[in-house]
N, C-alpha and C positions, 0 to 999 in steps of 0.2 A: 702819461703816454709819451713815447719817444718821438721827437720831431724828425722831419726828413733830413735835416742837416746832420743830426746825430746818427741816423741810419746810414747816410752816405759815408760818414767818417768810419763807421764800423766796417762797412763793405770795403772801403779803401784799405783799411788795415788788414782785413782778411785777405784781400788780393795781394798785399805786400808779403804776408806770411807764405802764401802759396807760391809767389814768385821766388822767394827765398828758398823754398823747399824744392821747387822743380825747375826754376829758371824763368826768365821774363816771358810773360804772356801765357804761361801754362797754369792750369787750374786743377783742382781736385777731380773734376769730372774726367780729366784726361789720364788719370792714374792707370797704369797697367797692373796686372795681378801682383807682380813683385813689389811695386811701390805701394800698392794697397796693403799688403801684408806688413810692410815696413812701417808705414805711417798710420795704419789703423789696426794695431794689434788687438786681438779680441781674446780676453782672458776667460777663465773658466766660468765665472759668474755671468758675464755678458753672453757667452756662448750658450749657457744653460737657458737663458731667456730667449735668445735668437732662434735656436733650433725648433722649439715647439711653435713659436710664432710663424716661422717660415713654413712649417708644415701646414699649420692652420690656414695661412693666407695663400698657400700654393706658390710660394716664391721659389724660383730656381736659384742656382748658385750665382748666376749673373744678376738676378734680382737682389740677392743678399749683398753682392758687391756694390750695387747702386745705393742700397740703404746705407752702407758704410761710407760711401763717398759723400752722401748728404750729411751724415752724422759728423764727418770730419769738417765739412763746411760750416755746420752749425757750431762746432767746437771752435773753429777759427773765428767766427763772428763773435763768440763769447771770450775769445782770447784764452782758451783753455789749452793746456799742454798737449803735445802730440801723443803722450802715453795715457790719455784719459779714457781709454776704452775698456779698462778693467780687465 
């Protein structure tokens, strides 16, 4: 199990990635639609999974955008590349 010091370090690094992407103090949650499309590109395979899931869960376009922002944050915590959305 990961200790709190390790978690704090990962969060710090993720925040640094986001500051590099958007500027100091800005986070993934503040992405507008254009930034979302640029930093969370969704390829065919991912889109094929997301569309039926969104329908089944009753997610709006705004809800899907929120899911992508959380996914980008998780990817940042894992130090995954920005193009990792397939």
